[in-house]
N, C-alpha and C positions, 0 to 999 in steps of 0.2 A: 329800741333806743340804744344807741351806742354807749357802752359802759364808760367810755373815756370822754364824753361830753364835758365841757368846762363847767363844772358845778362845785359848790362849796364842799360837798361831801368827799372830794378827792383827797382831803387831808387824811381820810381813813387809810389811804394807801401808804402812809408813812410806815406802816408795818411791813411793807415789801415793795421794792421797785422792780421794773421789768428785769427778768433774769436771763442770763446766758448760761448754758451748762459748761462747767469748768472741765478742762481736759481730763482731770482725774476722776470725773463723774460721768464719763461717756456711757456707762452702762451701770446697772445695779451691781453687777459683779465687780466692776472697778470701784464702786462705792464701798462695797464690803471689804475688798482687799486693802483699800486705803485706810479704812477704820481699823481693821485688824492689825495693820502695821503700826498704826499710831498708838493704840492702847491694847497690846496683846494680853496683859495681865488683868484687865478690867472685866468684870462679869458681863457676858453678853446675854446669857439666859439664866433666869432663876425659874426652876421647875419646883414649885412649892419651896422647900428649903435647900435644894441642891443647885449649886451654881456651875455654869460652864463658861469659861473665859473666852474672849475673842480669839486668843491664840489657839486654844483647844478646838474651838469651833472651826477655825481655818484648817487645822490638821485633819479633823474628822471629815470635813466636806471634801478635802483633797482625796482622801482615801475612798470615800463613797463614789466620787466622780471617776476615779481610776477604775474602781470596780464596775461601774456602769459601762465604761468604754471597753473593759475586758469582756463584757457580755454582748458587745456589738452595738452599743448605743452610739448613734452618730449625730453630728451637728444638724440641728433643725428638727430632730425627732421630738416627739412629745412624751413627757413623763407625767402620769396622773398621780396626784397626791390625795388620798382618801383617808384623812386623819382628823382627829380632834386637835385642840390647841395644846400641843406638847412639843418638846424640843425637836422631835423627828421632823416636824413640819418645816421650820426654817432650815434644818439640815438638808432635807430633800430638795428644798427650793434652791439653795446656794449650790449644792452638788449638781443639780440639773444644769445651771448656768455654766459651771466649771466644765461640764461635759459638752457644752455647746447647744443644749436643748431648750425646749419651751416647757414650762411647768403648767399643767392643767390642774386648776384647783377644784376639787370635787367635794360637795357637801357630804359629811358623814351621815346625814339624815336620809340620803337617797336610798331607795330600795332597788330591787332587781331591774325593773323596766327603765327607771330613771338613770341608774348607773350605766346600764347597757347603752342607752341613747347617747350619753356624754362620751363614753369610751369610743363608741362607733363614730360619732361626729368628729371628735378630735383626732382619731386614728392613733391613739396613744400606743406606744411600743412597750412601755414599762408602767407597772402599777406598784406604788408603795402604799401599804395599808396596814391597819391594825389586824392582829391575829383574829380578834373577835369579828371584825367586819368581813374578813376573808371567809370565815366559816359561815357567818349568817347570810351573807349576800354575794360577795364577789366571786367565789369559786364556781357558782352556778352561772355567772354571767361571762366571765373571761373567755371560756372556750369559743364563744361566738364573736369575739372581737379580734383586733390586730395585736393585742397584748401578747408578747412572747416571753417577758420576764416579770415575775411577781416577787416582790420583796416585802416580807411582813415584819412587824415590830410589835412591841408590847408597851402599854401605858406604864408598866413597872420599870422599864429601862430608864436610865439616867436619873434614878432616885436612890438616895442614900437610905431613906426610910419612907415606906409608903404612908401617905396621910390617911386620915379617916375616910376621906372621900373615895379612896381606892382600896378600902379594907377588903372588899370581896373580889378584887381583880385576881385573875389567875393566868398563868402562861398556858398557851394552847398552840404550840408549834405544829405546822403541817409540813411534812417532808417534801411535799410537792412545790414548796416555795423556798426562796432564799431568806436568810435571817439578816436583818440590817446590821446588827452588831458584828456578826460573823463576816459579812462582806467588808465592813470597815476594818476589822482586825486583820483579815488576810491581805489587805492592800495598804495597811498603815505604813507611812513613810514614802509612799509613791506619789508622784506628781502627775496629774492628768495632762493629756495633750492640750496645748493652748487653744482656748475657745475663741479668743479675739472677737468678742461680741461688740456690736456698735449700737448707737442710739436708736436706729430704726429696726433692729432685730426685735422679734416678739419676746417679751419676758414671760407673760402669762396669757393663757386663755382662761378668762373668767366668764362663767355662764350667768346670764341675766337671771334675775330672781323669778321670772315667770309669773309675776303677779297679774299680768294682763294677757298672757299667752305663752306658747312654747319658748323655752329658754334658748338663747343663742350664745355662741362663744365669742365674746369681745376680745379683740387682739390688742392687749395692752403692751405697747412697746417699752423698751428700756428708757427711751426719751420721755414717754408719758409718765412712767413710774418715778424716775429721778426728779422730774419737774414737780410732781405733787408731793414727793417726800420733802422737797425744799419748801413747798407751800406750808406744810404742817410746821416745819422747823421755824420758819420766819413769821408766820401769822399767829402761831401759838406761843412763840418766844421760847423755843426749846434750846437747851445747851447741855454741856457735859454733866451738869449736876442733876439733871432730871432722870427720873425712873418711870418707865411706862408700864401700865398694867395691860397685858395682852388679853383683853376680855372680848373684843369683837371677834367673831369667828374668823379664823385665819383664811379659810377658803373664800370668804367674802371680800369684796374690794376694800371695804372699810378697814378690816383687820389687816389685809395685805399691805395697804399703804400707810394707814394711820398708826398701826402698831408695829409691823415688821419693817417696812421700808424706811419709815421715819426713824425707828430705833437704830437701824444699821447705819443710816446716814449720820446721825448725831453721835452715835456711840453710847446710847443709853442702854442700861440693863433692861431686858424685856421679861417681865414677870408673868408666868402662866400657871394655870390651875386646871388643865384638862377640860373640864366642863364648868359652866358658870353655876356657882352656888353663892347666894348673897352673903351669908355669914362667913364662908371661907374667903370670899373676895375682900370683905372688910378686914379680916384678920391679916391677909397678905398685904393689903394697902398699908396697914399700921406697921407691920413687921419690917417691910422692905423700904419704907419711906417713899411710897409711890406718889409722884407729883402730877402725873398726866395720864389721861386715857381719852380715847374717842370710842363711843359706844352708842347704841340705840337708846332712846329715852326709856324703854322698858327696863333696861339695866339699872338706871338711876332710880326708877320707881321701886324696883325690887330692893335696892340698897336702903332706901328710906323706910321700907316696910319690913326689913329684916328683924328677926327677934332680938338681936343684940345691938341694933342701931343706936338706941338711946345711950349705951355705954361706950360708944366709940368716940375717940378724939382724933380726927384726921385733918388738921388745919393745913398740912402741906399738900393735900390732895386738892389743888386749886386750879390747875390748868385742865379743866374738864370741858370736853366738846361732845356734842351729840349730833348724830346724823343718821340717815337711813329711814327715819320715820318722823312724822310731824310732832312738834312740841307745843303743848298748851301753855300759855303764860302762867296759869295757876300751878302747873307742875314745877316750873322753874322757881316760882316763889316759894313753894313748899320745900323744895330741896335746899334752897338757900337758907331758909329758916331752920331747917334740921341740921345742916352741916356747915353753913357759913360760906359756901362757895356758889358762884354764879355759873350756870350751865350756858356755854356759848354754842349757838347754833352753827351748823355747817351743812352745806347742801351739795350734792353731786350724785352721779349715777355710775354704774359699772362702766358705761361708755365714756365718762369723763375721768376715769381712773381715780375715783373718789372726789375731792372737792372741786367745784367750780365757783362756789360762793362760801364766804366765811364771815362770822362776826369776830373780829380780831380780839385777842385777849386784851383786857383792859377797857373794852367798850361794851356797852349794853345794847342789845337789839331793841329797836322801837316796836311798839305794839300799834297796829293800825287801828285808829279810833272807830272806823266804821264797822270793820269785821271782827275786831278783837284778835286778829292773827298776829303771831310773833314773826318778825322778819327773819329770813334765812341768811341774811347778810348782804354783802356786796361782792361783786366778782373779784376774784383774786388777781394778782398781777398777770399781765399778758393775756387776759381773758376778756372777750367781748360777748355780751349777752343781749340779744334783741328780744323784745316782746312783740309778737306778731299776731295778726288776725288770721281767719281761715284762708285768706288768699295770700298769706305770706307778707303782708304789708306791715311796716312798723307802726306801733301804737304809741300814743303819747303817755306820759306819766299818769297813773291812776286807772288806765284802761286795762281790762283783763284780756290776756291772750296767752299763746304758747311761748315758752322759753326756747330760744334757739341759740345754742352755745358754740363758740369757736375759740380755740386756744391750743396750746401745746399739750394739754392733757387729754384732748379728744382723740379717741382711737381712730385708726385708719379704716376699720370696718369689722365685720363679723367673719369668723373663720368659714371659708368655703361657701359663703352666702352673698354673692355679688348683688343679687336683686334686692335683698333686705338691706344691704349696705347702702345702695343707691337711694332707696326709699327713706331711710332714717338719717343718713349722713351725706346728703348731696353736696358736693363741692367741699367736703370737710366740715360742714356746719351741722351739728347734731340737733335734730328736731326731737326734743326730749319727751314730748307727750305730757309734760307737766304744765299746768295752767296757773298763772299768777299775774302780778303787776309790779311795776317799779313806782315808788312815790317820788315826789318832787325833789327829795334830798338824795335820791339814788339808792335807797334801800329796796331790796327785792322781797316780795311776799309771795309765798306759794299758796295757791288756793286749793288745788287738787289735781288728780289725774283726770285727763279728758274723759276717760271711759267710766269714771265714777260719778259723773253728774247725774243728779236725780231730777226728773221732770214731773213735778207734782201739780197737776191741773194747769200746766202751762208755765208755772213758776220754776225757775232754776234754783236748785238747792245743792250747794256744795257740802259734802259730808263734814269737811273740816270745821265749818261754822258751827254745826250742831255738836260735834265732838268736843270742841273747845268749851262750849257752854256746859256740857256734861262734866268735863274735868274740873269745873269750878265748884262742884258739889263735894263736900268733905268726905263722903262715903265712897266715891267712885275711884277705883284703882285704874281701870282701863276701859276704853269705850271705842266702839266702831259703829259707823252708821252706813246703811245701805238703802237703796230703793227697793220696795217690794210691790207686787201687783195690787191694785186697788180698783174696784169696780167703778167708784165715783170719780176719783182723782186720776185714774190711769196708773199712777205710781204714787206711793206714799212713803213716808220716812219711818224707818225702823231702826232702833238702836239696840246693840248688844253690849251689855255692861257687866264687868266683873267688879266686885266690891273689895275694899280693903279688909284685912283680917279683923273680925270682931264687929264690923259695921253692918247695919241693915237699913234699908229704905224701901218704900213701896213703889210700884210702877206709877201710881197716880201722883205721889208727891214729887217724883223725879220729873215727870212730865210737866207738872205745875212749875217746878223750878226753872225748866227750860223756857216755858211760856213767858216768864217774867223777864227773860234775858235776850230772846231772839224773836224775829218776826213771826207772825202767826202762821205763815205758810211753811216755815222751817221746822218748828218744834216737832219732836217725834210723836207719832200717833201710837206707836207700839214700842214697848221695851221688853227685852228678854234678858234675864239674868243668867249668866253662865260662869262657870268657875274659871275657865281660861279661854282667852280669845285665840283663834288660830293664827300662827305667825310663821314667817320664813325663819330660817336659822339665824338670820341677822337681826331679828326682832321686829321686822316690818309686819304689821297686822294685815292679814289676808282678807280684805273685803270680798274679793272674788269668791273665796270659799264660803263665806257667809251667804252671798247671793245665790250660789249654787245650792246651798242647803235649803234656802227658802224656795227655790224653783222646784226642788225635788219634793218638798212638802206639798206644794200646789199641785204638782202632777199626780201625787199619790191620792 
């Protein structure tokens, strides 16, 4: 169904009209330079309680870019960033663009084999990483890759006073690597050779989360990134008075666009805290007057359940957006009751450079009366989304099919993988693999991933339906549902559940709770209580890992 059909819901688009990229925003490098010239004294980065201004950030990234070029880094080469959420991440990102390169965002959770695979796939020539990650992982991997320059840094850099969270951190410099601050110091005052990046140059290689298979490097162009940075600004209503909490992992597309790119476009201070800790996060939100963030729903669940949550007053923290994982309506209600702010849904993928759909600030997402699912929003400006059947034909409102997305945010393809590109993005239209429907008013509802469908005695069960029912129980913190082998039904429904601190519930009573709320063929026949559900670094629950765990048990 074409997202621009003449329907009453088009009034939602008052939050944004079709956009053209302005001349000063032809690349994210141009965006940053425009912002730095406009407000050089304004804080660009807050790292706990230490600030770095836009002017200082411009000088530091000039120096690092000049240092990279002095080491032989050339236009179009890839620089891999293997870091936590700290100032060195945006510093490395901007410096890569100033040197004419492509930044490869690498999860700091990756181990030897995974890191080696991404460095090899991207052909990265430079690696910037933490000293600790160098010693623990990277130094054993780099000799077998194309990396010729390694720059290390410490989480203690750019801090006036180490916070409690970094109390045990220590410097551990390896003479086989360059030090980031030393490179900056030795090239301070230098200007790198002009990069002259354009809209169609690749800004990032971001690797897909691998929830359904091997990760691939999506080529997010500067046009993709600038467009969706504008989408956050306009659909969330961001301006110079806002402050963003950089809580989504920076290596992930949500953190890259919703925290970093949007922050640099608007000129917002970006608050960061190395790793996520709920009490630390609440403290920084209060202290720095944070107004906005985009994060997975697991972050908001953790904030609600933080030991000091009851003592917090954060009324200014009201422009809050959640993406990357499904949201149960009960969770949105519980957060609003606790903190007074409504969580706005947003939906997108690595290949859509973050959002393709959004619930605009000031509106509330409808709940589908049949399934109880919360809408993921409506397509953002310039974006067309079709709901199609197995043969690729458009389906009418209310019919469930695959989302196929076209728009300026959709990547041109996967790095060095033309066959995978043609399969997933034929003609520039992304076949998302996500299944859902559009209602008569134009709101979109995500049902699930195609590969997560459970076939129980011929009945189709979407895990989301069961998970949403479980989230309605007051003791449930997080839930994930998978299909497991069953001699009678072929496949049956199993739920993995973690409970809120201090809560308890039996398997029998939780099953009975679900039986009262969903169809008989859907309710979980088995429930396993676990302390923590497996997740990607962006907070998306890994059902695949739970299925694999069950398969191993059956084989054993």
